[in-house]
N, C-alpha and C positions, 0 to 999 in steps of 0.2 A: 378171501371173499369180500364182497362189497360190505361197507360199514352199515350198521343199522342206524335208523334215523334218530333215536333217542340216546344212543350210546349205552343202551342197556346191556350189561355184561352178564351173560349166563354161562360163562366158562366153568366147566366142571359140573354143570347141572344136566339132568336128564329131563327132556320134555317129551310128552306123549301126546299125539294128535290122533283123534279118531275121525274117520271120514277123510283121511289124508289124501286119497286119490282124487278128490273133487277139486273144483276150481278154487274155491275160497280156502279150503283147508290145506291144499297143497301150498298155497301162498303162505298160510300160517307156518307151515313146516319150514319153508325156506327162510322166513323171517327169524324164526327161533334158531335155526342153524347159523345164520349170519351173526346172531348175537352170541354164538359160542356154545350153544347147547348140543349135546348128543341127542338126536331126535329119533324117536320110534314112531314110524308111520303105520297106523292101523287102518285097514280097510277091508271090506268084504271082498273087493276086487284086488287080489294080491298083485296082479300085473300092473294095475294103475299105480298102486303105492310104490311098487318096485321101481317104476320109471322115474317117479319123483325122487326117490332115494338115490338113484344113480346120478340124477342131475345135481343133487346137493353134494354128493361125494366128489363129483367131477369138478365142482366149483370150490372144493377145499373144505367142505363141511364134513360132518359125521352123521350118517343116517342109516337106519335099517328098516326094512318093510316087514310087516307081519299081517297074515290073513286073520281077520277077526270079525265075528258076528257080534255086534254090541247088544244083541237081544238074548244072548246065551251066557248066563253067569259063569258056568264052568269053563267055557271057552275064554272068556275075559280073564278069569283068574289064572288060567294056564298061560295065556299070553303075557299077563302081568309078571308071572314068575320067570318067563323066558326073557322078557325085557330086563328084569332085574339082574338075571345071570349074564346077559350080554352087555348091558350098558350101565347098570347100577339102578338103585331105587329111584322112583319117579319123584321129581321136584315140581314139575309143572304139568298139569293135565289140561288139555284143550278138548272139550267135548263138542266136536264139530259134526259128528254123524247125525243125519236127519234128512228130511225131505217130505215131499207130498206124493200123492198117488191119484190118478184120474178117477178111480172108483170112489174117492172121497171129495170129488169136486162137482159142483153143479154146472150145468151148461149156461144158465142165465144168471144175471146179477139179481134180478127181482122176480118174485113170484107174482103172476098176474092172473086175473080171472080167465078161466078156460084152460089153464096150464095142466090141469090134471089129465086132460084128454090129449095132451101134446105128445110128440114123439121124441122129445128131448129129455135129458136127465134133470129132474127137478130135485128139490130137497127130499121129497117123498120117495125118490128112487135111489138115494144114496145107499151104498152097500155097507152093511154093518162090519163085514170083515175088512173092507177097505178103510173104513174109519178107524177101526181098531189097529190096523197096520200102521197108519200114519201116526196115531197117538203113541203107540208103543215105540215106534222108531225114534220119535223125537224125545219123548219123556223117559221111557224105560231105557232108551238108547243113551241117555245121559246118566240116569241113576245107576245102571248096572256097571258101566266102566268106572264110575266114581267109587263104587263099593270095592272094585278090584284094585284100583291104584291109590286111592286115598289111604288105604291100610298101610302103604309103604311110606306115607308122609307123616303119620302120627309119631310124635316124639322127636321130630327133626325140624330144624329151623328153616325159615324162608321157603315154605312150600305154598303153592297156590293152585287154584282151579279156575279156569275161565270157560264158562258155558257159552254156547252160541244160541241166542234167542232170535228175536225178529221184531221189527217195528209193528207187525200185525199182532203182537202180543198186547200192545197198548190199545189199538183200535182194530177190530177184526176186518180183514179184507173180504169183499164179496167173492163168492164162488168157492172159497176154501175154508169151510167151517172147522174141519178136523185139524188142519195145519195151524190155523189161527189159535184154536183152543189148546193145542199141544204146546205151541210156543209160549202161550200165556202160562201154562203149567211149568215150563222150563224157567221162566222169569221168577215165578213164585218159589220154585224149588231152589233157585239160586239164593234167595233170601233165607230160606229155611236152612240150607246147608251152611251159610255164613254164620248163622247163630249157633247151629249145632256144633260146628268145628272151632268156634271162637276160643275155647279154652285150651285147645291143643295147637294153636298157632297157624292153622290153615286158613288162608284168606280165600274167599269164593266170590267171584264177580262174573258178570256176563257182558257180552257185546250184542247189541241189537242192530244188525245191519238194516238199512233201508232197502232200496231197490238196486240190486246188482243183477246183471244179465248172466245167467249160468245155464248149463245144460239142463238142469232140473226144471227151470221155469221157461225154457225157450218156447214151448208150445203156447204158453199164455201170452208171450210178449211179441212173438214174430210169426208172421204168416209163412207158409211153405216156400213162397218165392223170396223171402227175406225182408219183405216190407213190414213196418210196424203194425201191430194189431191196434184196434180201437182202445184196448186196455193200456197199451203202451202210451198212447196219446193222453189218456187220463192221468197216468202216473207222472209223466213228464210235466203236464200242466199243473199238477199238485206238488211238484218238487221245485222249490224256488231256484235251485241251482240249475234246473232245466236239463238234467242228464242223469243217466245211470251212474252208480258208483263204480270205480275200478277196484279190483281185488287188492291192489297195492295200497289203497287208501284205508284199509283196515289195519295196516301194519302198526301205525302209531298207537292206536287204541290198545292193541295186544301188548306191545312193548311197554306201554305205560302201566297197564294193570299187573304185569308180571314183575315190574321193577320195584323192589322193596323200598329203595330210597325215594322214589317218586310217589308210590301208592301204598306205603306200608301201613297206613291207618285207614285204608279204604277196603271195605268188605261189604258184600250184600247189595252192590249197586248194579244196575243194568245201563250200560253206556250206549246211547244211540249214535249211530253213524249213518245219517240219512239225508244229507244235502238240504236240510231244512224242512223235510216233509212233515214232521210232527209239529212244527211251529206255524205252519200255514193253515189259515182258516178257510181258504178258498175265495176270499174277497180282500 
């Protein structure tokens, strides 16, 4: 297989990735496999995870796909037991499952006089079930798999967890209050876990991607005819590097955080990968 960018050696280790059928997390899975890990790909969509696993195996890696709902504790525990039986106990957990939902998104960025009588979806029209779904998917979808797999890490050396937060955890983006709040919770939870597990040798960090174009955010970024939306224009204008990130550009951050030689004294941090978005004041 192609060599990994930091020469991180995960030979003999088992890595588990949730949400592994998606664009970013399938990339994480490939990166970990290239580093030598046996990779368990977990996704609600088994077919999507299986396709990625087949690609990894065809390239000379070792991967298996598992159907898993990260919001069901019993399911996660059952999958964790199966992964341990198939591949061995988990050494690296990447909590990548997450996402947004239109029911938790406003149509407009700003509330203006007269909007209560409008036909669009305002803050006051947000669906509580939709908000709960988004928050649970991102926060509980990180907590529950951690309960299942971190239990396999206790008492073993060189184990770590990498959560996937977002730059909107630092400053909330317009239109998506539930997703922004949920990712802020993931960042906070990362710090909590880092302290909680510090005495048993489990490091816990997070990656906060900036703007990457994926299937989940396509409707916000691109018009049906493929042209960029006004929101995309704002994003690129506020990103000093002037473009969206590529999934492959998260590889270095992940390999760094899971590498004990490089990051053995790093825990409880959230690493931005954002093309300068967080550094730019707008002027």
